[in-house]
C-alpha positions in Angstrom: 88.2 123.0 125.9 89.0 119.8 127.7 85.5 118.9 127.0 85.4 119.9 123.5 88.8 117.8 123.2 87.3 114.6 124.8 84.1 114.9 122.6 86.1 115.3 119.4 88.1 112.0 120.8 84.8 110.1 121.4 83.4 111.3 117.9 87.1 110.4 116.2 86.9 106.7 117.9 83.2 106.0 116.9 84.1 106.8 113.1 87.3 104.4 113.5 85.4 101.8 115.0 82.7 102.1 112.2 85.2 102.6 109.3 84.4 99.6 107.0 80.4 100.9 107.5 80.9 104.1 106.2 83.4 103.1 103.5 80.8 100.6 102.3 78.0 103.3 102.3 80.7 105.8 100.4 81.0 102.8 97.8 77.4 102.4 97.3 76.7 106.0 97.0 79.6 106.1 94.0 77.9 103.3 92.4 74.8 105.0 92.6 76.6 108.2 91.3 78.2 106.1 88.2 74.7 104.2 87.6 73.3 107.6 87.3 75.7 109.1 85.0 75.6 106.1 82.7 71.8 106.1 82.4 71.6 109.5 80.7 73.6 107.9 77.6 70.1 105.4 77.7 67.7 108.2 77.3 65.4 108.3 74.2 65.7 111.1 71.8 62.4 112.4 73.0 63.5 112.4 76.9 66.6 113.8 75.9 64.9 116.8 73.8 62.5 117.5 76.9 65.1 117.8 79.6 67.2 120.1 77.3 64.1 122.1 77.0 63.8 122.4 80.6 67.3 122.9 81.3 67.2 126.0 78.5 64.4 127.5 80.3 66.6 127.4 83.7 69.3 129.2 81.6 67.0 131.7 80.5 65.7 132.2 83.8 69.1 132.8 85.7 70.1 135.1 82.7 67.2 137.4 83.2 68.2 138.5 86.6 65.6 136.7 88.3 67.3 135.7 91.5 65.7 138.8 93.1 62.4 136.9 92.8 63.9 133.5 93.6 61.6 132.3 96.6 64.1 131.8 98.9 61.9 131.0 102.1 59.9 128.2 100.1 63.2 126.7 99.1 64.9 126.5 102.3 61.0 125.2 103.8 60.9 122.6 101.0 64.6 121.4 101.7 64.2 121.2 105.2 61.0 119.0 104.6 62.6 116.6 102.1 65.8 116.7 103.7 65.7 116.8 107.3 61.8 115.6 108.0 61.5 113.0 105.1 65.2 111.6 104.8 66.6 111.9 108.0 63.6 111.1 110.0 62.8 108.1 107.9 66.5 106.8 108.1 66.1 107.2 111.8 63.0 105.0 111.6 64.1 102.5 109.7 67.2 102.1 111.7 65.0 101.4 115.0 63.1 98.8 112.9 66.0 96.8 112.0 64.3 95.2 109.0 64.4 98.4 107.1 68.0 98.1 106.9 67.8 97.1 103.3 65.7 100.3 102.5 68.4 102.4 104.1 70.9 101.2 101.7 68.1 101.7 98.8 68.0 105.3 100.1 71.7 105.9 99.8 72.0 104.4 96.1 68.9 106.2 94.9 70.1 109.6 95.9 73.6 108.9 94.3 71.7 107.7 91.2 69.6 111.0 91.2 72.8 113.1 91.8 74.9 111.4 89.0 71.9 111.5 86.7 71.5 115.3 87.1 75.2 116.3 86.7 75.7 113.6 83.7 73.1 115.0 81.8 73.9 118.7 82.3 77.4 117.8 80.9 76.9 115.5 78.3 74.0 117.7 76.7 75.4 121.3 77.6 78.8 120.7 78.0 80.6 123.7 79.3 77.3 125.4 80.6 76.4 122.2 82.1 79.8 122.0 83.9 79.3 125.6 85.1 75.5 124.8 86.1 76.6 121.9 88.4 79.6 123.5 89.9 77.4 126.9 90.9 73.8 125.4 91.3 74.2 121.6 92.3 77.6 121.0 94.0 77.4 124.0 96.8 74.8 122.6 98.9 75.6 119.0 98.1 78.9 119.3 99.5 76.9 119.1 103.0 73.9 116.8 101.8 76.1 114.2 100.8 78.1 113.8 104.4 74.6 114.6 106.0 73.1 111.6 104.3 75.9 109.3 105.1 76.3 110.2 108.6 72.7 109.5 108.9 72.4 106.2 107.2 75.5 105.2 109.0 73.6 105.7 112.5 70.9 104.0 111.5 72.4 100.8 110.0 74.8 100.7 113.1 71.8 100.4 115.3 70.1 97.7 113.3 73.2 95.8 113.5 73.7 96.0 117.2 69.7 95.5 117.6 69.7 92.3 115.4 73.0 90.9 117.1 71.3 91.6 120.5 68.1 89.8 119.3 70.1 86.7 117.9 71.8 86.5 121.4 75.2 87.1 119.4 75.7 90.0 121.7 75.1 90.9 125.0 76.0 94.7 125.0 73.2 96.9 125.7 71.8 98.7 122.7 70.9 102.2 124.4 74.3 103.3 124.2 73.8 102.7 120.5 70.5 104.2 120.6 71.9 107.3 122.0 74.8 107.5 119.5 72.3 106.7 116.7 70.2 110.0 118.0 72.9 111.9 118.1 73.9 111.0 114.6 70.6 111.5 113.1 70.7 115.2 114.6 73.7 115.8 113.3 72.4 114.9 110.1 69.5 117.0 110.4 71.9 119.8 111.3 74.0 119.3 108.0 70.8 119.3 106.1 69.5 122.5 107.6 72.7 124.4 106.3 72.5 122.7 103.3 69.4 124.2 102.8 70.3 127.8 103.7 73.2 127.4 101.2 70.8 126.2 98.5 68.3 128.8 99.5 70.7 132.0 99.8 73.9 131.2 98.3 73.2 128.9 95.5 71.1 131.9 93.4 74.2 134.0 93.5 76.4 131.8 92.3 74.3 130.6 89.7 73.6 134.4 88.7 77.8 134.5 88.5 77.9 131.5 86.7 75.5 132.9 84.0 78.3 135.5 83.0 80.5 132.5 81.7 77.9 131.2 79.8 77.2 134.0 77.7 
C-alpha cells in the first residue's frame, strides 16, 4: 500500500511539473478537432454523397445483426498494430531523435483532425443517427485512445526538450532519468491503447447494435 501511494505521488508530481506541456497538447488536439469538424463543410457534393453512401452501408450492416460475424480478432490486431506499434512506437522514436519533436505535434494534431472530421461529418449529414453512431461506435474506445496519445506524446516531447537542453549546455541534469520516465509513459500509453483495442473489438459492436434500435 505504501509503495502504491509513493508511486502515485511520483506520477502526480511528474504531471504537475509538466502541466503546461500537457495543456498545450490538449489545446493542439482540440484545435485539430475543430479544424476537422469545420472541414466537413468544405466537402464537395460528390464527396459528401460518397461518404453518405458509405455511412448508409454501415447502418445497414448494423441493422442486419451482423455483429455476430464481426471479425473481432482482426479488429483487435489491426488496432494494436496501428496504435501501439505505429503510434506509440513512432512517438517514442521521434522523441529520442530530438529533431522529430515537430512530427510529434503533427501526429497529435492529425489524430484530432481525423476524429473531429469523422464525428462532424456524421452529425452534420445524419443528425440524430450520426450522433448515436458517434456515441456508440466512436466515443467508447476513444475515451482511452485520446489519453494514450497525449501521454505518449508528452513523454516523448519531455525527453526531446531535456536532451536538447543538455546538448546545448543549458542543463547539466542527466537524461537517463527522463529516458526512464519516457519509456514508462510509452508503456502506459501502449497499455491504454491495448485496452482501447479490446473495447473497440468486443464492446463497440454490442453498443453499436444497441444504438441501431434508436435509429429505426
